[in-house]
C-alpha positions in Angstrom: 25.6 -9.7 385.4 22.5 -8.2 383.6 20.2 -6.4 386.6 16.9 -8.2 387.6 13.5 -6.6 385.6 11.5 -4.4 388.3 8.4 -6.2 389.2 4.8 -4.7 389.4 3.7 -6.9 392.0 -0.4 -7.2 392.6 -1.8 -8.6 395.4 -5.5 -9.9 395.6 -7.5 -10.6 398.5 -11.3 -12.0 397.6 -14.0 -14.2 399.5 -17.7 -14.5 399.8 -19.1 -11.6 401.4 -19.3 -11.6 405.0 -16.1 -13.3 405.0 -14.0 -10.6 406.7 -11.6 -9.9 403.6 -11.9 -6.6 404.1 -10.7 -6.5 407.8 -7.5 -8.9 406.5 -6.5 -6.6 403.7 -6.4 -3.5 406.2 -3.8 -5.7 408.3 -1.9 -7.0 405.0 -2.1 -3.6 403.3 -0.7 -2.0 407.0 1.8 -4.5 407.3 3.3 -4.6 404.0 3.1 -1.2 402.6 0.2 -1.2 400.4 -3.4 0.6 399.5 -6.1 -1.1 398.4 -8.3 -0.9 395.8 -11.8 -2.3 395.9 -13.3 -4.8 393.8 -17.1 -4.6 394.9 -20.0 -4.0 393.0 -21.7 -2.4 395.4 -19.1 -0.1 397.0 -18.9 2.1 393.9 -22.1 4.0 394.8 -22.2 7.3 397.3 -24.5 7.6 400.0 -25.1 3.7 400.1 -22.8 2.9 402.9 -24.6 0.8 405.4 -26.4 -1.5 403.2 -23.1 -2.2 401.6 -20.8 -2.6 404.3 -18.0 -0.5 403.0 -15.1 -0.3 405.5 -15.8 2.8 407.8 -14.3 5.8 408.0 -11.2 5.2 410.6 -10.7 2.0 408.2 -10.0 4.4 405.3 -8.1 7.0 407.5 -5.7 4.3 408.2 -5.2 2.5 405.1 -6.1 4.9 401.4 -8.9 2.8 400.1 -9.5 3.4 395.7 -12.7 3.1 393.8 -15.3 3.4 396.6 -18.3 6.0 396.3 -17.7 6.7 392.4 -20.8 7.0 391.6 -23.9 8.4 392.5 -26.6 5.5 392.9 -28.7 6.9 389.6 -25.3 7.1 387.0 -24.2 4.4 385.2 -21.6 2.3 386.0 -20.3 -1.0 384.7 -17.4 -3.4 384.7 -15.5 -2.3 381.4 -15.4 1.3 383.9 -14.4 -0.5 386.5 -11.2 -2.3 384.4 -9.8 1.2 383.7 -10.3 2.9 386.9 -8.6 -0.4 388.8 -5.9 -0.3 386.2 -5.2 3.2 386.9 -5.3 3.1 390.7 -3.0 0.1 390.7 -0.3 1.9 388.8 -0.8 5.0 390.3 -0.5 2.6 394.1 2.7 1.4 392.5 3.9 4.5 391.7 4.1 5.4 395.3 6.9 2.3 395.7 3.8 0.7 397.6 1.8 -2.7 397.0 -2.0 -2.3 395.6 -4.3 -5.2 396.9 -7.1 -5.9 394.9 -10.0 -6.5 397.5 -13.7 -7.5 397.0 -16.3 -10.2 395.9 -17.0 -9.5 392.6 -15.6 -11.9 390.6 -16.6 -10.3 387.2 -14.4 -7.2 388.7 -11.8 -9.2 389.9 -10.8 -10.9 386.6 -11.8 -8.1 384.0 -8.2 -6.8 385.4 -6.7 -10.2 386.3 -7.3 -11.8 382.6 -7.5 -8.3 380.9 -11.0 -8.3 379.2 -11.9 -6.5 376.5 -15.0 -4.9 376.0 -17.3 -4.5 372.6 -18.3 -1.4 371.8 -21.4 0.1 374.7 -25.0 -0.6 373.0 -26.9 2.1 371.5 -29.9 3.8 373.8 -32.4 3.0 371.1 -31.4 -1.0 371.5 -31.2 -0.8 375.1 -34.5 1.0 375.3 -35.8 -2.2 373.3 -34.0 -4.4 375.5 -35.5 -2.8 378.5 -39.5 -4.0 377.1 -38.8 -7.3 377.0 -39.3 -9.5 379.7 -36.9 -12.4 381.6 -38.5 -15.4 379.5 -37.9 -13.4 376.6 -34.6 -12.2 377.1 -33.6 -15.7 377.9 -35.1 -16.2 374.5 -32.7 -14.3 372.6 -29.6 -15.5 374.1 -30.8 -19.0 373.5 -31.4 -18.2 369.6 -28.0 -16.3 369.2 -26.1 -19.0 370.6 -24.7 -17.1 373.8 -24.3 -18.3 377.3 -26.9 -16.6 380.1 -24.9 -14.2 382.4 -24.4 -15.4 385.8 -27.6 -14.5 387.7 -30.1 -15.5 385.0 -33.2 -14.1 386.5 -31.7 -10.7 387.0 -33.2 -8.6 383.7 -30.0 -6.1 383.9 -27.5 -9.3 383.6 -29.5 -10.8 380.7 -29.9 -7.3 378.9 -26.3 -6.7 379.1 -25.4 -10.2 377.9 -27.2 -9.7 374.9 -26.0 -6.3 374.3 -22.2 -7.4 374.5 -23.0 -10.4 372.9 -22.1 -12.7 375.6 -19.4 -12.8 377.7 -16.3 -10.6 377.3 -13.4 -12.3 375.6 -10.2 -12.4 377.6 -7.1 -13.5 377.7 -5.8 -17.1 378.9 -3.0 -16.0 380.5 -3.4 -14.2 384.1 -1.5 -10.8 384.9 2.1 -11.7 385.6 3.5 -11.0 389.1 0.3 -11.6 390.8 -0.3 -13.2 394.2 -4.4 -14.5 394.8 -5.6 -15.0 397.7 -9.1 -16.4 398.7 -10.5 -16.6 402.6 -12.6 -19.8 402.9 -14.8 -20.2 406.1 -16.7 -23.6 406.8 -20.8 -22.9 405.6 -21.7 -22.8 408.8 -19.7 -20.1 409.8 -20.2 -17.9 407.1 -24.1 -18.4 407.8 -23.6 -17.0 411.2 -21.2 -14.0 410.1 -23.8 -13.1 407.0 -26.5 -13.3 410.1 -25.0 -10.6 412.4 -24.2 -8.4 409.4 -27.4 -8.4 408.5 -28.7 -7.3 411.9 -25.3 -4.9 412.4 -27.1 -3.3 409.4 -30.4 -2.7 410.9 -28.8 -1.5 414.1 -26.7 0.5 412.1 -29.8 2.9 410.6 -30.1 0.9 407.1 -34.2 1.7 407.5 -32.7 5.1 407.4 -30.5 4.9 404.7 -33.5 3.6 402.5 -35.4 5.5 403.3 -33.9 8.5 402.3 -32.3 7.4 399.1 -35.7 6.2 398.1 -36.8 9.6 399.0 -34.4 11.0 396.5 -34.2 8.1 393.6 -37.3 5.4 394.1 -37.0 2.2 393.5 -36.5 1.1 390.5 -32.5 2.4 389.8 -30.1 -1.3 389.4 -28.9 0.3 392.3 -31.6 0.1 394.4 -32.0 -3.7 393.0 -29.2 -4.6 395.8 -30.3 -7.4 398.3 -29.8 -5.6 401.6 -31.6 -2.7 400.0 -34.6 -4.6 397.8 -35.4 -7.0 401.5 -36.3 -4.7 403.2 -38.5 -2.8 401.4 -42.2 -4.7 402.3 -40.9 -3.3 406.0 -40.7 0.2 404.6 -43.9 -0.1 403.0 -45.9 -1.3 405.8 -46.2 -5.0 404.5 -44.1 -6.7 405.9 -42.8 -6.8 409.6 -38.9 -6.0 410.4 -38.6 -10.0 411.4 -39.4 -11.4 408.3 -37.7 -8.7 406.3 -34.8 -9.7 408.1 -35.1 -13.0 407.0 -35.1 -12.7 403.8 -32.1 -10.4 403.4 -30.4 -13.1 404.9 -31.6 -15.5 402.6 -30.5 -13.1 400.2 -27.0 -12.6 401.2 -26.6 -16.1 401.6 -27.6 -17.1 397.8 -25.1 -14.2 396.7 -22.4 -15.9 398.6 -23.2 -19.1 396.9 -23.0 -17.4 393.1 -19.7 -16.2 394.6 -18.2 -19.1 395.5 -19.2 -21.0 392.1 -17.5 -18.2 390.5 -14.4 -18.6 392.4 -13.9 -21.9 392.3 -13.3 -21.7 388.3 -10.0 -20.2 389.3 -7.3 -22.9 389.9 -4.4 -19.9 390.9 -6.6 -19.2 394.6 -4.7 -19.9 397.4 -7.2 -20.6 399.9 -7.0 -19.5 403.5 -8.4 -19.8 406.5 -5.6 -18.1 408.8 -3.9 -15.1 409.1 -0.9 -15.9 409.8 -1.1 -18.2 406.6 -1.9 -14.8 404.8 1.3 -13.5 406.2 3.7 -16.3 404.9 2.1 -16.3 401.8 2.0 -12.4 400.8 6.1 -12.4 402.4 7.4 -15.3 400.3 5.7 -13.6 397.3 7.6 -10.5 397.6 11.0 -11.9 398.6 10.3 -14.2 395.1 
């Protein structure tokens, strides 16, 4: 009788911002002997801790996390870089005899691994410099005339520039990675709104303003990393242009808008098992690993 082929399972836990995916992933990784590979485009930056809602040091000590604190805020990092490091981390975890849990809310990062995206060569510095001089409207015009699709956030200059440089969305295979389970956390709009609101206030109480002041003293405001919603929204308060209560409301609004874009992205993936109770997750993972 032929031996069964060796398995290389991957479990993905995804969801909108503040949905509780990190906490759930830590519980599941503990229960099923796993390690976590972050799929969060915010958590890659060193010294940007509070505003990116990274798992705290206690959580990271409890379960090993990969791809957190990868680069400094002024260092370039893109989805191609992420895919390479994530795939290396997955193999590293599997070679230990553990289960890799790919966890986060950055859909492009997750899909780059699930669907084996391939990437075109990076554009030259000269082309990048030229594109940097163009307005949002001009960049959109270039994209339209080139017959390309607009990025998920069509008002973000950085995303528009990447679309032009890459010649469109990165190519991918149509078949999902084998031996992969994808679990999505689904909350009601009201619950998600409450969680986002509480998270923003928790960030403020944890010292977000001081974190931003330290970062801007080192890097200024112009870096792409400093355009993250929870940092950018507080700029008017830090520059004494608006009261704290007003910028907090703006931060909440920005995070809710971001969560809606995440929902649109995830909706396209019909392989996601949507859940809202931890007991469901345990049953689904147990069935997957025992098949």
